[in-house]
C-alpha positions as CSV (number, residue, x, y, z in Angstrom):
1,X,23.8,6.6,-14.6
2,X,26.1,3.9,-15.7
3,X,27.3,3.7,-19.2
4,X,29.4,0.4,-18.7
5,X,28.2,-2.9,-20.2
6,X,26.8,-4.6,-17.3
7,X,24.1,-7.0,-16.6
8,X,21.2,-6.9,-14.1
9,X,19.4,-9.8,-12.5
10,X,15.7,-10.1,-13.5
11,X,13.4,-8.9,-12.4
12,X,14.5,-5.2,-11.8
13,X,12.9,-1.8,-11.3
14,X,14.5,1.4,-12.7
15,X,13.6,5.0,-11.8
16,X,12.8,7.0,-14.9
17,X,12.6,10.8,-15.0
18,X,10.3,12.3,-17.6
19,X,7.3,9.8,-17.8
20,X,4.0,12.1,-17.0
21,X,1.4,10.2,-18.9
22,X,-0.1,7.0,-20.0
23,X,1.5,7.8,-23.5
24,X,4.8,7.9,-22.0
25,X,4.3,4.5,-20.5
26,X,3.3,3.0,-23.7
27,X,6.2,4.4,-25.5
28,X,8.6,3.0,-23.0
29,X,6.7,-0.3,-22.8
30,X,6.7,-0.6,-26.7
31,X,10.4,0.2,-27.0
32,X,11.8,-2.1,-24.3
33,X,9.6,-5.0,-25.3
34,X,11.4,-5.3,-28.6
35,X,14.6,-6.1,-26.7
36,X,15.4,-9.8,-27.0
37,X,16.5,-10.0,-23.3
38,X,13.3,-8.4,-22.1
39,X,10.2,-10.6,-21.6
40,X,7.7,-8.3,-19.7
41,X,7.8,-4.4,-19.0
42,X,5.5,-2.5,-16.8
43,X,6.0,1.3,-16.9
44,X,4.3,3.6,-14.2
45,X,4.1,7.3,-14.9
46,X,2.6,7.7,-11.5
47,X,5.5,6.4,-9.7
48,X,8.3,7.3,-12.3
49,X,9.5,3.7,-12.6
50,X,9.9,0.8,-15.1
51,X,9.9,-2.9,-13.9
52,X,11.3,-5.5,-16.3
53,X,11.4,-9.2,-16.2
54,X,13.9,-11.5,-18.3
55,X,13.0,-14.4,-20.1
56,X,14.0,-17.9,-18.8
57,X,17.8,-18.5,-19.1
58,X,18.5,-14.8,-20.1
59,X,19.8,-11.7,-18.1
60,X,18.5,-8.1,-18.5
61,X,21.4,-6.0,-20.2
62,X,21.3,-2.7,-18.1
63,X,23.3,-0.6,-20.5
64,X,20.9,-1.3,-23.4
65,X,18.0,-0.7,-21.6
66,X,19.3,2.7,-20.3
67,X,20.3,3.7,-23.9
68,X,16.8,2.8,-25.0
69,X,15.0,4.7,-22.5
70,X,17.5,7.6,-23.0
71,X,16.8,7.4,-26.8
72,X,12.9,8.0,-26.1
73,X,14.0,11.4,-24.2
74,X,13.6,10.0,-20.6
75,X,16.5,9.5,-18.1
76,X,17.3,6.5,-15.7
77,X,18.0,7.7,-12.3
78,X,20.7,6.1,-10.2
79,X,18.9,4.2,-7.4
80,X,21.7,5.0,-4.8
81,X,21.1,8.7,-5.0
82,X,17.3,8.7,-5.8
83,X,14.1,8.4,-4.0
84,X,10.7,8.3,-5.6
85,X,9.8,11.7,-6.6
86,X,12.9,13.5,-5.5
87,X,14.3,14.4,-8.9
88,X,11.1,15.8,-10.2
89,X,10.2,18.3,-7.3
90,X,11.4,21.3,-9.2
91,X,8.6,24.1,-9.8
92,X,6.8,23.8,-13.1
93,X,8.6,26.7,-14.6
94,X,11.9,25.1,-14.3
95,X,11.1,22.0,-16.0
96,X,11.6,21.3,-19.8
97,X,7.9,21.2,-20.3
98,X,7.2,24.2,-18.2
99,X,10.0,26.2,-20.3
100,X,8.3,25.1,-23.6
101,X,5.1,26.6,-22.3
102,X,6.6,29.9,-21.5
103,X,8.4,30.1,-24.8
104,X,5.4,28.9,-26.8
105,X,3.1,31.3,-25.0
106,X,5.4,34.1,-25.5
107,X,5.8,33.4,-29.2
108,X,2.1,33.0,-29.6
109,X,1.4,36.4,-27.9
110,X,3.9,37.9,-30.1
111,X,2.5,36.6,-33.2
112,X,-1.0,38.0,-32.3
113,X,0.6,41.4,-31.6
114,X,2.5,41.5,-34.8
115,X,-0.8,40.5,-36.8
116,X,-2.6,43.5,-35.4
117,X,0.4,45.9,-35.7
118,X,1.5,44.9,-39.1
119,X,-1.3,42.8,-41.0
120,X,1.0,42.7,-44.0
121,X,3.3,40.2,-42.4
122,X,0.6,37.6,-42.9
123,X,0.8,34.3,-41.1
124,X,4.6,34.1,-40.8
125,X,4.7,35.0,-37.0
126,X,2.2,32.1,-36.5
127,X,4.4,29.8,-38.5
128,X,7.5,30.8,-36.6
129,X,5.5,30.2,-33.3
130,X,4.4,26.8,-34.6
131,X,7.6,25.6,-35.7
132,X,9.6,26.7,-32.5
133,X,6.9,25.0,-30.3
134,X,6.8,21.9,-32.6
135,X,10.4,21.0,-32.7
136,X,10.6,19.1,-29.3
137,X,7.3,17.3,-30.1
138,X,8.7,16.2,-33.7
139,X,12.0,15.0,-31.9
140,X,10.0,12.9,-29.4
141,X,7.8,11.5,-32.2
142,X,10.9,10.6,-34.3
143,X,12.5,8.9,-31.2
144,X,9.4,6.8,-30.7
145,X,9.3,6.1,-34.5
146,X,12.8,4.7,-34.4
147,X,11.7,2.4,-31.6
148,X,9.0,1.0,-33.8
149,X,6.1,2.9,-32.1
150,X,4.5,5.4,-34.7
151,X,1.1,5.6,-32.9
152,X,2.1,8.3,-30.2
153,X,0.4,11.6,-29.3
154,X,3.5,13.4,-30.4
155,X,3.3,11.8,-33.9
156,X,-0.3,12.6,-34.0
157,X,0.2,16.2,-32.9
158,X,3.4,16.6,-35.4
159,X,1.0,15.4,-38.2
160,X,-1.8,17.8,-37.3
161,X,0.3,20.9,-36.8
162,X,2.3,20.4,-40.1
163,X,-0.8,19.6,-41.8
164,X,-2.6,22.8,-40.5
165,X,0.4,24.8,-41.8
166,X,0.1,23.1,-45.1
167,X,-3.7,24.0,-45.4
168,X,-2.9,27.7,-44.5
169,X,-4.3,27.3,-40.7
170,X,-1.2,28.6,-39.1
171,X,-2.7,30.6,-36.4
172,X,-4.7,27.4,-35.4
173,X,-1.7,25.3,-35.6
174,X,0.2,27.8,-33.2
175,X,-2.5,27.7,-30.6
176,X,-2.9,23.9,-30.9
177,X,1.0,23.6,-30.1
178,X,0.7,26.0,-27.1
179,X,-2.3,24.1,-25.6
180,X,-0.6,21.0,-26.1
181,X,2.3,22.1,-24.2
182,X,0.1,23.4,-21.4
183,X,-1.6,20.1,-21.4
184,X,1.6,18.3,-21.1
185,X,2.9,20.5,-18.4
186,X,-0.2,20.1,-16.3
187,X,0.1,16.2,-16.7
188,X,3.7,16.4,-15.4
189,X,2.4,18.6,-12.4
190,X,-0.3,16.2,-11.4
191,X,2.1,13.1,-11.8
192,X,4.8,14.8,-9.8
193,X,2.3,15.6,-7.1
194,X,1.3,11.9,-6.7
195,X,5.0,10.9,-6.7
196,X,5.7,13.2,-3.9
197,X,2.8,11.7,-2.0
198,X,4.2,8.3,-2.4
199,X,7.9,9.2,-1.7
200,X,6.9,11.0,1.6
201,X,7.2,7.5,2.9
202,X,10.8,7.2,2.4
203,X,11.5,10.5,4.3
204,X,10.0,9.1,7.5
205,X,13.3,7.6,8.7
206,X,15.9,10.1,9.8
207,X,19.2,10.3,7.9
208,X,21.4,10.1,11.1
209,X,21.4,8.0,14.2
210,X,23.2,8.3,17.6
211,X,25.3,5.2,17.8
212,X,26.3,4.0,21.2
213,X,29.9,2.9,21.4
214,X,31.2,2.3,25.0
215,X,28.4,4.1,26.5
216,X,28.9,7.2,24.4
217,X,26.7,8.4,21.6
218,X,28.4,9.0,18.2
219,X,26.3,10.3,15.2
220,X,26.4,8.1,12.2
221,X,24.3,7.4,9.0
222,X,21.1,5.7,9.9
223,X,21.4,3.5,6.9
224,X,24.8,2.1,8.3
225,X,23.2,0.4,11.3
226,X,23.4,-3.4,11.6
227,X,21.5,-5.8,13.9
228,X,23.1,-5.8,17.3
229,X,24.1,-2.3,17.5
230,X,22.5,0.0,20.2
231,X,21.5,3.5,19.6
232,X,20.2,6.4,22.0
233,X,16.9,7.9,21.1
234,X,16.1,11.4,22.6
235,X,12.6,12.7,23.3
236,X,11.3,14.3,20.1
237,X,13.6,12.0,17.7
238,X,12.3,9.7,15.1
239,X,13.5,6.1,15.7
240,X,16.2,5.5,13.1
241,X,15.8,1.6,13.0
242,X,13.6,-1.2,14.1
243,X,14.7,-2.3,17.3
244,X,14.0,-3.5,20.9
245,X,14.1,-1.2,24.0
246,X,17.1,-2.1,26.2
247,X,16.6,0.7,28.8
248,X,13.9,3.3,29.4
249,X,10.4,3.8,28.8
250,X,8.6,6.4,26.8
251,X,5.3,7.2,24.8
252,X,5.9,6.4,21.2
253,X,3.8,8.1,18.3
254,X,3.5,5.4,15.7
255,X,0.9,7.2,13.4
256,X,3.7,7.9,10.7
257,X,4.0,4.1,10.4
258,X,0.5,2.8,10.9
259,X,-1.8,5.8,11.2
260,X,-2.6,5.1,15.0
261,X,-3.5,8.4,16.6
262,X,-3.1,7.4,20.3
263,X,0.6,7.1,21.4
264,X,1.5,3.7,22.8
265,X,3.5,3.4,26.2
266,X,6.7,1.3,25.3
267,X,9.1,-0.2,28.1
268,X,12.2,-2.5,28.3
269,X,11.8,-5.4,25.9
270,X,9.1,-4.2,23.6
271,X,9.6,-3.5,20.0
272,X,9.9,-0.1,18.2
273,X,9.8,0.8,14.6
274,X,11.8,2.9,12.3
275,X,10.0,6.3,11.5
276,X,8.0,6.5,14.7
277,X,8.5,9.4,17.1
278,X,9.9,9.3,20.7
279,X,7.9,11.6,22.6
280,X,8.9,11.8,26.3
281,X,12.0,9.7,27.3
282,X,15.5,8.8,26.5
283,X,15.6,5.3,25.1
284,X,18.4,2.9,24.5
285,X,17.5,0.7,21.6
286,X,19.1,-2.5,20.2
287,X,18.8,-2.6,16.3
288,X,17.1,-5.8,15.3
289,X,16.8,-5.1,11.3
290,X,19.3,-3.4,8.8
291,X,17.9,-0.2,7.2
292,X,17.1,-2.0,3.9
293,X,15.0,-4.5,6.0
294,X,13.2,-2.2,8.5
295,X,9.4,-1.4,8.6
296,X,9.5,1.8,6.4
297,X,11.8,0.0,3.8
298,X,9.3,-3.1,3.7
299,X,6.3,-0.7,3.5
300,X,8.1,1.1,0.6
301,X,8.9,-2.1,-1.2
302,X,5.3,-3.3,-0.7
303,X,3.8,-0.2,-2.0
304,X,6.2,0.0,-5.2
305,X,5.6,-3.7,-5.8
306,X,1.9,-3.1,-5.6
307,X,2.1,-0.1,-7.9
308,X,3.9,-2.0,-10.5
309,X,1.3,-4.9,-10.4
310,X,-1.6,-3.4,-12.6
311,X,-5.3,-4.1,-11.7
312,X,-7.1,-6.3,-14.3
313,X,-9.0,-3.3,-15.3
314,X,-5.8,-1.4,-16.0
315,X,-4.5,-4.2,-18.0
316,X,-7.8,-4.4,-20.2
317,X,-7.4,-0.5,-20.9
318,X,-4.0,-0.9,-22.0
319,X,-5.1,-3.8,-24.4
320,X,-8.0,-1.3,-25.5
321,X,-5.6,1.4,-26.4
322,X,-3.2,-0.8,-28.4
323,X,-6.0,-1.4,-30.8
324,X,-7.6,1.8,-30.5
325,X,-5.0,4.0,-31.7
326,X,-4.4,2.4,-35.2
327,X,-8.0,2.2,-35.6
328,X,-8.6,6.0,-35.2
329,X,-5.8,6.7,-37.6
330,X,-7.5,4.8,-40.1
331,X,-10.8,6.5,-39.4
332,X,-9.0,10.0,-39.7
333,X,-7.7,8.9,-43.3
334,X,-11.4,7.9,-44.4
335,X,-12.6,11.3,-43.1
336,X,-9.8,13.0,-45.0
337,X,-10.4,11.1,-48.1
338,X,-13.9,10.0,-48.6
339,X,-16.0,13.2,-48.2
340,X,-14.4,15.1,-51.2
341,X,-14.7,12.0,-53.3
342,X,-18.5,11.5,-52.6
343,X,-19.8,15.0,-52.1
344,X,-18.8,18.8,-52.6
345,X,-16.7,19.0,-49.5
346,X,-13.3,20.8,-50.1
347,X,-10.3,18.7,-49.6
348,X,-8.8,21.5,-47.4
349,X,-12.0,21.1,-44.9
350,X,-11.8,17.3,-44.8
351,X,-8.2,17.3,-44.2
352,X,-8.7,19.9,-41.3
353,X,-11.3,17.7,-39.9
354,X,-9.1,14.8,-40.0
355,X,-6.3,16.4,-38.4
356,X,-8.6,17.4,-35.5
357,X,-9.9,14.0,-35.2
358,X,-6.2,12.7,-34.7
359,X,-5.8,15.2,-31.9
360,X,-8.9,14.2,-30.0
361,X,-8.5,10.5,-30.5
362,X,-5.3,10.3,-28.3
363,X,-6.3,8.0,-25.5
364,X,-4.2,9.6,-22.8
365,X,-7.1,10.4,-20.4
366,X,-8.3,6.8,-20.8
367,X,-4.9,5.2,-20.2
368,X,-3.9,7.2,-17.0
369,X,-7.4,7.0,-15.6
370,X,-6.8,3.6,-13.9
371,X,-3.3,3.5,-12.6
372,X,-3.5,7.1,-11.2
373,X,-6.6,6.2,-9.1
374,X,-5.1,2.7,-8.1
375,X,-1.8,4.3,-7.1
376,X,-3.5,7.0,-5.0
377,X,-5.6,4.2,-3.2
378,X,-2.4,2.1,-2.5
379,X,-0.8,5.3,-1.0
380,X,-3.9,6.0,1.2
381,X,-3.9,2.5,2.3
382,X,0.0,2.4,3.1
383,X,-0.3,5.8,5.1
384,X,-3.1,4.2,7.3
385,X,-1.3,0.9,8.0
386,X,-3.2,-1.0,5.2
387,X,-0.7,-2.6,2.8
388,X,-2.0,-4.1,-0.5
389,X,0.5,-5.9,-2.8
390,X,-0.9,-4.6,-6.1
391,X,-3.7,-3.2,-8.0
392,X,-5.1,-6.7,-8.6
393,X,-5.4,-7.1,-4.9
394,X,-6.9,-3.7,-4.2
395,X,-9.4,-4.4,-7.2
396,X,-10.3,-7.9,-5.7
397,X,-10.7,-6.6,-2.1
398,X,-13.8,-4.7,-2.8
399,X,-15.5,-7.8,-4.4
400,X,-15.1,-10.1,-1.2
401,X,-18.3,-11.6,-0.1
402,X,-17.0,-13.8,2.7
403,X,-14.1,-13.3,5.1
404,X,-12.6,-16.1,7.3
405,X,-10.7,-14.9,10.3
406,X,-8.5,-16.8,12.8
407,X,-9.1,-16.4,16.6
408,X,-5.8,-16.3,18.5
409,X,-3.9,-13.1,17.6
410,X,-6.3,-11.9,14.9
411,X,-9.7,-11.7,16.6
412,X,-8.2,-11.6,20.0
413,X,-5.0,-10.1,21.3
414,X,-3.1,-13.3,21.3
415,X,-1.9,-13.1,24.9
416,X,-4.0,-14.3,27.9
417,X,-5.1,-11.7,30.4
418,X,-6.5,-12.3,34.1
419,X,-10.1,-11.9,34.2
420,X,-10.8,-13.1,37.9
421,X,-8.8,-13.7,41.0
422,X,-11.0,-15.4,43.8
423,X,-10.1,-16.7,47.3
424,X,-11.6,-20.1,48.2
425,X,-10.4,-20.0,51.7
426,X,-12.2,-18.5,54.5
427,X,-9.3,-16.9,56.0
428,X,-7.9,-15.6,52.7
429,X,-8.6,-12.8,50.3
430,X,-8.0,-12.4,46.6
431,X,-5.0,-10.0,46.9
432,X,-3.3,-12.7,49.1
433,X,-4.0,-15.3,46.3
434,X,-2.6,-13.0,43.6
435,X,0.4,-12.0,45.6
436,X,1.5,-15.4,46.4
437,X,0.8,-16.8,42.9
438,X,2.7,-13.9,41.4
439,X,5.7,-14.9,43.7
440,X,5.6,-18.5,42.6
441,X,5.6,-17.3,38.7
442,X,8.4,-14.9,39.1
443,X,10.9,-15.5,36.3
444,X,8.8,-17.9,34.5
445,X,8.5,-17.5,30.6
446,X,5.0,-19.4,30.1
447,X,2.3,-17.0,28.7
448,X,0.0,-17.7,31.7
449,X,2.8,-17.2,34.1
450,X,3.7,-13.8,32.3
451,X,0.1,-12.7,32.4
452,X,-0.2,-13.3,36.0
453,X,3.0,-11.7,36.8
454,X,1.9,-8.4,34.8
455,X,-1.3,-8.4,36.3
456,X,0.2,-8.5,39.7
457,X,2.7,-5.9,39.1
458,X,-0.1,-3.5,37.8
459,X,-2.3,-4.1,40.8
460,X,0.4,-4.2,43.5
461,X,3.4,-2.4,42.1
462,X,6.8,-3.9,43.5
463,X,5.1,-5.6,46.8
464,X,5.5,-9.1,45.3
465,X,7.4,-11.3,47.9
466,X,10.4,-13.4,47.1
467,X,10.1,-17.2,46.5
468,X,12.5,-19.7,47.8
469,X,13.2,-23.1,46.5
470,X,11.3,-22.5,43.5
471,X,10.8,-25.5,41.1
472,X,9.0,-26.4,38.1
473,X,6.5,-29.5,38.3
474,X,6.9,-30.7,34.7
475,X,3.8,-30.0,32.6
476,X,1.7,-29.5,35.9
477,X,2.7,-26.2,37.4
478,X,5.3,-24.5,39.9
479,X,6.0,-25.0,43.6
480,X,8.0,-23.0,46.1
481,X,8.2,-21.3,49.6
482,X,6.7,-17.8,50.0
483,X,6.6,-16.1,53.4
484,X,7.7,-19.5,54.8
485,X,4.7,-21.2,53.3
486,X,4.8,-24.4,50.9
487,X,2.7,-23.3,48.0
488,X,1.9,-25.0,44.6
489,X,0.3,-23.4,41.5
490,X,-1.2,-26.0,39.1
491,X,-3.6,-26.5,36.3
492,X,-7.1,-27.8,37.5
493,X,-6.6,-31.1,35.8
494,X,-3.9,-32.0,38.5
495,X,-5.8,-30.6,41.3
496,X,-6.6,-33.9,42.8
497,X,-2.8,-35.0,43.0
498,X,-2.2,-32.2,45.6
499,X,-5.5,-31.2,47.1
500,X,-8.5,-32.9,48.8
501,X,-11.5,-33.1,46.5
502,X,-14.3,-30.4,47.0
503,X,-17.7,-30.3,45.2
504,X,-17.6,-26.4,45.6
505,X,-14.2,-25.8,44.1
506,X,-14.9,-28.3,41.1
507,X,-18.2,-26.5,40.4
508,X,-16.6,-23.2,40.4
509,X,-13.8,-24.4,38.1
510,X,-16.2,-26.0,35.8
511,X,-18.2,-22.7,35.6
512,X,-15.2,-20.7,34.6
513,X,-13.8,-23.2,32.2
514,X,-17.2,-23.4,30.5
515,X,-16.7,-19.6,29.7
516,X,-13.5,-20.5,27.9
517,X,-11.1,-19.5,30.6
518,X,-7.8,-21.1,31.6
519,X,-7.3,-21.5,35.4
520,X,-4.4,-21.8,37.8
521,X,-5.2,-23.0,41.3
522,X,-3.2,-22.1,44.4
523,X,-2.6,-25.0,47.0
524,X,-1.0,-25.0,50.4
525,X,-0.6,-28.4,51.8
526,X,-3.9,-30.0,50.8
527,X,-6.0,-26.9,51.0
528,X,-7.1,-24.9,48.0
529,X,-6.6,-21.2,48.7
530,X,-7.9,-19.7,45.5
531,X,-7.8,-19.6,41.8
532,X,-6.8,-17.2,38.9
533,X,-8.8,-17.2,35.7
534,X,-7.2,-16.0,32.5
535,X,-8.5,-15.6,28.7
536,X,-7.2,-14.5,25.5
537,X,-9.9,-11.4,25.3
538,X,-11.0,-10.1,22.0
539,X,-9.2,-6.9,20.6
540,X,-10.8,-3.8,21.5
541,X,-12.1,-3.1,18.0
542,X,-13.0,-6.7,17.1
543,X,-16.7,-6.3,17.6
544,X,-16.8,-2.8,16.0
545,X,-14.7,-4.2,13.1
546,X,-17.1,-7.3,12.4
547,X,-20.1,-4.9,12.4
548,X,-18.4,-2.6,9.8
549,X,-18.0,-5.8,7.6
550,X,-21.7,-6.7,8.2
551,X,-22.7,-3.2,7.1
552,X,-20.6,-3.7,4.0
553,X,-22.3,-6.9,3.0
554,X,-19.3,-9.2,3.8
555,X,-20.0,-12.3,6.0
556,X,-17.3,-13.1,8.6
557,X,-16.6,-16.5,10.0
558,X,-14.1,-17.6,12.5
559,X,-11.9,-20.5,11.7
560,X,-9.5,-21.7,14.6
561,X,-7.3,-24.5,15.8
562,X,-8.1,-23.8,19.3
563,X,-10.4,-26.0,21.5
564,X,-14.2,-25.7,20.6
565,X,-15.1,-24.6,23.9
566,X,-13.0,-21.5,24.0
567,X,-13.8,-20.7,20.3
568,X,-17.6,-21.1,20.9
569,X,-17.3,-18.5,23.8
570,X,-15.4,-16.0,21.9
571,X,-17.9,-16.5,18.9
572,X,-20.8,-15.9,21.1
573,X,-19.3,-12.7,22.6
574,X,-18.7,-11.3,19.1
575,X,-21.8,-12.7,17.3
576,X,-19.9,-14.6,14.7
577,X,-20.2,-18.1,13.2
578,X,-17.2,-20.2,14.2
579,X,-15.4,-23.4,13.6
580,X,-12.7,-24.8,16.2
581,X,-10.0,-27.6,16.4
582,X,-9.2,-27.0,12.8
583,X,-5.6,-28.0,11.6
584,X,-3.9,-25.7,8.9
585,X,-5.0,-27.9,6.1
586,X,-8.4,-28.0,7.3
587,X,-8.8,-24.1,7.2
588,X,-7.4,-24.1,3.6
589,X,-10.0,-26.8,2.8
590,X,-12.9,-24.7,4.1
591,X,-11.8,-21.8,2.0
592,X,-11.8,-24.1,-1.2
593,X,-15.0,-25.5,-0.4
594,X,-16.6,-22.2,-0.2
595,X,-15.1,-21.2,-3.6
596,X,-16.3,-24.4,-5.0
597,X,-19.9,-23.6,-3.7
598,X,-19.7,-20.1,-5.5
599,X,-19.7,-18.1,-2.2
600,X,-16.5,-16.2,-3.2
601,X,-14.5,-14.3,-3.5
602,X,-13.0,-15.2,-0.3
603,X,-10.7,-13.3,2.0
604,X,-8.7,-14.9,4.9
605,X,-7.3,-13.1,7.9
606,X,-4.5,-14.6,10.0
607,X,-1.3,-14.2,11.7
608,X,0.5,-17.3,12.3
609,X,2.3,-20.0,10.2
610,X,-0.8,-22.3,10.6
611,X,-2.7,-19.7,8.7
612,X,-0.4,-19.6,5.7
613,X,-2.1,-22.3,3.6
614,X,-5.5,-20.8,3.9
615,X,-4.1,-17.4,3.2
616,X,-2.5,-18.7,0.0
617,X,-5.8,-20.5,-0.9
618,X,-8.1,-17.5,-0.6
619,X,-8.5,-15.0,-3.4
620,X,-7.2,-12.4,-0.9
621,X,-4.9,-13.3,2.0
622,X,-4.8,-10.5,4.9
623,X,-2.1,-10.8,7.5
624,X,-2.0,-9.1,10.6
625,X,1.1,-6.9,10.9
626,X,2.2,-8.6,14.1
627,X,2.3,-12.1,12.6
628,X,4.8,-14.3,11.4
629,X,7.1,-13.5,8.4
630,X,5.6,-16.6,6.7
631,X,2.0,-15.1,7.1
632,X,3.2,-11.7,5.9
633,X,5.0,-13.2,2.9
634,X,2.2,-15.5,1.9
635,X,-0.5,-12.8,2.3
636,X,-1.8,-10.4,-0.5
637,X,-2.1,-7.7,2.2
638,X,-1.3,-6.8,5.8
639,X,-2.8,-4.7,8.6
640,X,0.1,-2.9,10.3
641,X,-2.2,-1.4,12.9
642,X,-3.3,-5.0,13.9
643,X,-7.0,-3.9,14.1
644,X,-10.0,-6.1,12.9
645,X,-11.6,-2.9,11.5
646,X,-8.8,-2.4,9.2
647,X,-10.3,-5.3,7.1
648,X,-13.5,-3.2,6.5
649,X,-11.3,-0.2,5.8
650,X,-9.4,-2.0,3.2
651,X,-12.7,-3.2,1.4
652,X,-14.1,0.2,1.6
653,X,-10.9,1.6,0.2
654,X,-11.1,-0.9,-2.7
655,X,-14.6,0.0,-3.2
656,X,-13.9,3.8,-3.3
657,X,-11.0,3.3,-5.6
658,X,-13.0,1.5,-8.2
659,X,-15.7,3.8,-7.9
660,X,-13.1,6.4,-8.9
661,X,-11.7,4.3,-11.6
662,X,-15.3,4.2,-13.2
663,X,-15.9,7.8,-12.9
664,X,-12.4,8.4,-14.8
665,X,-13.1,5.9,-17.3
666,X,-16.6,7.4,-17.8
667,X,-15.2,11.0,-18.0
668,X,-12.4,9.8,-20.6
669,X,-14.7,7.9,-22.8
670,X,-17.4,10.7,-22.5
671,X,-15.2,13.4,-23.7
672,X,-13.8,11.2,-26.4
673,X,-17.2,10.3,-27.7
674,X,-18.6,13.7,-27.6
675,X,-15.7,15.6,-29.2
676,X,-14.9,12.7,-31.6
677,X,-18.5,13.2,-33.1
678,X,-18.4,17.1,-33.1
679,X,-15.0,17.2,-34.6
680,X,-15.9,14.6,-37.5
681,X,-19.1,16.7,-38.1
682,X,-17.0,20.0,-38.4
683,X,-18.5,21.5,-35.2
684,X,-15.4,22.0,-33.2
685,X,-11.8,22.5,-34.5
686,X,-8.3,21.7,-33.7
687,X,-7.7,23.8,-30.6
688,X,-11.0,22.7,-29.0
689,X,-9.9,19.1,-29.9
690,X,-6.5,19.8,-28.0
691,X,-8.2,21.3,-25.0
692,X,-10.6,18.4,-24.7
693,X,-7.9,15.8,-24.8
694,X,-5.3,17.4,-22.2
695,X,-8.3,18.7,-20.3
696,X,-9.7,15.3,-19.9
697,X,-6.4,13.8,-19.1
698,X,-5.7,16.5,-16.4
699,X,-9.3,16.0,-15.1
700,X,-9.0,12.3,-14.3
701,X,-5.6,12.7,-12.8
702,X,-7.0,15.3,-10.3
703,X,-9.8,13.0,-9.5
704,X,-7.4,10.2,-8.8
705,X,-5.4,12.4,-6.7
706,X,-8.8,13.4,-4.7
707,X,-8.5,9.8,-3.3
708,X,-5.5,10.9,-1.5
709,X,-7.9,12.9,0.9
710,X,-9.9,9.6,1.4
711,X,-11.2,9.4,5.0
712,X,-12.1,6.2,6.8
713,X,-14.9,7.6,8.8
714,X,-18.2,5.8,9.1
715,X,-17.2,2.8,7.2
716,X,-20.0,1.0,5.6
717,X,-22.5,3.2,7.2
C-alpha cells in the first residue's frame, strides 16, 4: 500500500480487506462520498472491492482515499500482489473477528463460573466481559462517527450494551456482545467463501510457461508472455496464454473456461485459450494476447465489473436502508420516553425495550440479501461460460419476452459444410467429383474452397491429386489441370459460359438452391461432370436452444442479412419466425419497433459487426463468444460456449437469482417485522434481538451461496 501523495485516474477499483457485510459497505460508501474528488462509490463486501468515479475535471486522490478507508478499520490491498479473496482465506480463528469471538466467549464463560462460585462478586465479571468485548466495537463506531456516519450497527450495539450496563443488565450485555461477535464472524466466513469461489477464476492460468527460444524451452513467468512469442505445452499442462497452434494436435479440455464437458480436438492453425488443459499431445503455441488481455483476464474483468454494477433492486434497498436507520432510531427514542410518561411502565423497562429495538433494527440482512445473491449468480454464469456485465443485466435477462437472433454464426456454425457430392456424368462417380474438385481448390482461401478441401481430406485422407497450372477465374471459380485433364470449378450462375445447356442439370441445381445451398459445378471441356452442394448448417444445439426458450415463454425471431431463400430454409428447419436481407440499421430498427409496441424487454443475440447496432438498441445484447470484438464490447452479455442453449440458461439463471433475492428479502423483512413487534412489546429481550439480526444476515448469505450449486439441467421444463 502506497503512502505517497499520488493520483489515480477515474474510475478505479480498490481491493479492501475486512468488509464483511452490508453495514461495512455503507460505512465505506458514506465516508468516501464526502471526499470532494469522489463522485460515485460502490462498495462490495462479496468481492471485497470498492469502485470509485471522480467528478468531471477532477482526479481521484489515492492517498486520501486509502487513509479514509484505513481510518474506518479496513485495509487497502496492493493490486500487484493480490487476487480477489487471497488475503482473507485464513481460518476463522486466526482472523481478528474470530479472535474476538474466542476472547469474548472465554470471558463470558469465566463470568458465569465466577457468578456460581462466588455470588458475592455481583455483576463485575459480566461488566468486565462486556467492556473487553465492546472495545473494538466502540472503536469502529467512533471511526464511522468521525467520518460523518452515526447510524452504524457498531454504534447501535455500543449504545445498547452501555445502556444495559447503566440499567444493571450486565449479564445480558455480556451475552449480547458475545453473540454480536459470533454473528460478525459468521458473516465474515460467509463473505470469504463467496470471495474464494469468485477468485478461483484467477487461479486457472498457470504461473509459469515454457517459452521457446531457438527451439529450446525455458521456464518463465506466464504474466511476462507477449504476442508473437512461442511456448511449448506438454500433455497435462494448462495453457498459459491465448494463442494459435503452430505445430502438433491434441484434445483440449475447455471446461475450465466455458464449462464444455467434451474435450475438443485442436490442430495447427486453431485457437486455444489460457486456462484450458492440454490432454494428450505436445503443442507449440504462438501467443496472440498478453496476460492482461487473455480469455481468463477478460472473464475476471467482466465478472468484477458486473459485480460492481448493482442491480436496480439492490439500489432500491440501499436507498431504503438510508432512510430506515434514522427512522428506527427515532422510534427507539419514542419507545424509551413515551411509555413511562403515559403509563406506569418503569424507565428501566422502557429503556431496555428501546435498546433491544435498536439491536433488532439494523438492516444488515436486508442490505446483503441482494448483492450476495447477484454475485453468486454472476459467478455461476461465469463458470459456465455465461458472462453478464452487471447485476442490472442479470436482473433484466429474466424479464425478456422476445429474443432476436442473427443467423450466420449464431444459429448456424458460421462456416459452410459439404452436404452432397453428386456425379452428373455416366462414366463418373461422386468420389471422382470430390477428388478432382478438391485438387482444384488446394491452397484457396475462400470459405467454400476450404470447406471442400476439409471434407475431401476427411473422406479420402491424403489421396488428393496435384493440380497443375492452377488459376483463378475472377469472381467465377478456379481452373487447372488434374491428372492431365483440363478442369473448371465454377458457380452455377456462370455454368452456361463453360458448358452446354442441360435441362436435367439446371433442374437439379434449382432443386438444391431452393434448399438454401451454395453450389460448385465441376466441368471438363463442355461436359458437366458433377456438383458439390454446401450449406451453413444450424448449430447442433440450435433447435434444442430455441425449444428451451419456448418453454421459458420467450419468443425467438431470426433477423439476418443473408438472402431470403437461405434464411427461409434455416427458419423452416428450426421452426422459427424469420426476416432476411436486413441491413444492420434494419435490425436495430426492428428492435426499436418492438419496444415501441410494448413487446419488450427485447434481447438481441449476434456475433458480428453488423449486429452491433441492434445489440446496443436492445435492453439486453448478447454476443456469441466467437464473435468480433465490436460485438463483444457492445453487448451486455456473452456466450463463451457459442451455444444457442446458453441464451435460455442465462434467462433461467436470472430468474433463479431473482427468486433467491426475493426469498432473501422476505426472510430479512420477516425477521425484522416479527422481532421488532415482539421486542417493542417486551416479549423478546436483547440477546434474542441480536441472534435474530445476525442469524438473519447469515441465513440470507448462506441462501445466496446456495446459488453457487445451481444446475442448468432441464432448463424451462
